[in-house]
N, C-alpha and C positions, 0 to 999 in steps of 0.2 A: 353456342358451345356444340362441338361435334361429337356423336356416338358411334361412329364406327369401331369396329373392333376384330382384330383377325383370327380367326378361328380356324386352325390348319390352312387350309389353302383358300378358305372362303372369307369374305368380308361379310359380318354381320350388323346388321342396324336395326333399330326398334323404335318405337313411340307407343304412345297407349293415350286413352281417352276416357280414364276413369270419371264416373258420375256424368258423363255426357252421353246423350242418347234420348231414346223413346219412352223411356221408362217414366211412369209418375214420379219416382222418388228420385229421378236424376236432378242433380244441381242444375245442370245447364243442359235446355231443351233443344234438340237438333234431330234431326232426320237421319237414321241409321246411314244410309247411302253417303250423306255429306260427312258423318264423322268418319267413316271409313276411307271414304275419298282424302280428307284432309289428314289423317295419321299416316297412311298409304303414301302421300305426298310428300310428308317429311323424310321417311324412311328411303324413297327413292330417291330422293335428291342426296342425302347423306351416301347413299351409294355412289351416285355418280361425283360427289366430292372425293371419295376414296378411289376413284378410278375403277368403279366395277359397276356392273348390272348385275339386278337380281336375277337368280335361277330359281326360287321357290318363294313363296310366300305363306309364312307361317301365322295363323290368326288365332288367337285367343277370343273365342265369343261366348260372352257370360251373360248373354242374352237368350239363348234358345234358338233351337230351330227355325223358329218363324224369322229373326234376324238375319240368318245367315245369307239369302239370296241378295238381299239390301247390302250388306257389307261387301259382297264378292262384286256387284255392279260398282260400287263407290272405287274397290280396288282396281277392277279392271279400266275404270275411267283413266286412271292415271296414266296407265300405259297406252290406251287408245289415244290421248293428247299427245303424247311422245310418239307415236306412232311406232310402238314397238308390240310384240305380241306378249301378251300376260302370262308369266310363268303359272304353273299350278299352284293353286291355292289349298293348301292343307291345315288341319286344324282340329280346336276342339269344339264342339257345339254343344256345351253343359250349361245350363241355368245355374251354376254352383252359388252365384253370388245373385240373388233375388232382388236385391235393391238399386243396383248400379249397373249401367251399361259401360264395356270396354271393347274396342275394337284393335 
């Protein structure tokens, strides 16, 4: 299933990893960096399929400040493997969902 959506002149793609991560109550236990890598890879490939390249990465981090750098590393790995410069990563670092991780 493709999820690319045109928003003005931009192509938006997204993925999520609800309840997957390093929190004790996550349903699937996985390192934050790997979780971010896999979700970023999905959105990156969706961009390519839509004949676009990402110009911004927006991260909704519900795991708090401690996870932010691990998420960044996973996202940056996708671009490094494609031999591309990672665009700016912006978003929220708010642990508003105390039981589940999302990247």
